[in-house]
N, C-alpha and C positions, 0 to 999 in steps of 0.2 A: 616093807614087810615086817619091821620090827613090831610096829602096831598092829600089825594082824595077831601076832604068836603073844606079844605082853601087852597085858591093858592096862598104860603105866604112862603117864602126863611126858616121862621124858622117852618111851621107845615114840611116843605121836610127835614130842619136838625134834627127834632124830629122824624120824621118817620125811618130816616135813622139810628138814634140812638137806636129809640127803637128794629129795624130788627137786628141791630149789638150785641145788648145785646143778644136777642134769640139765634142768632148764637156763640154768646159764652158761654151762658148757656148750649145748646148741646152739645159744644164741651168738657166743663167740665165731663159733665155726660158719655159722649163717653170714655175720658180718667177715670172717676172713676170707672167703669166696669174694667179694668187691677188692678186699685187698689183692689175691692172687690175682683179678682181673687187671687192677692198676700195673701191680708186675708185670703182667704180659705186654702190654703196651708197652711198657718202659721200655722192654727187652725187647722188641718189636722196631721199637726208634733207636735204637744202640745198634741194631743189628745195620738197619740202614745207613746210619752213621758212619758203624765204621769197613763197609764197604765204599766208600767212597776213599781213605787214603789205602787202601787193599788195590783200588784199583791204577790210583796214582803210583804206588810203586813195584806192579806189574810193568807199566807203561816208562816207568822210567828204567827198570832193571836193564835193558839192552844198551841204555846209554851209559850204564855204569860197567858193564864189561869190558875188557880192553877188545880192540879190534880184531880180526881175523888177520894171521899172517899172508901177505900178497905171495904168489907165485912169483920166488926171484928168475928174472930172467939168464937165459943160459950168455956166458960171454964165447964169442969167436964165431967162425962161419961155420955152418948150418946149409947143407944140402937136401935135399927134399929129396925124397923118392917116387 
């Protein structure tokens, strides 16, 4: 834009520098999508691997809790009505 308004070599250089910077940013964002895809694949893998210990914990949890109290038998002679 500066090259259109100002007619000097410095303005042309600045305009080219700005255009190249935006092209480089666009290229970086395009390559970032590949990185995001790889990170998503790693996240899916970790979720699967994290599910296994969670299932084991859920299955062991009843074994870790104390056994329920059994009803006590009454002592003595009882007549059923």
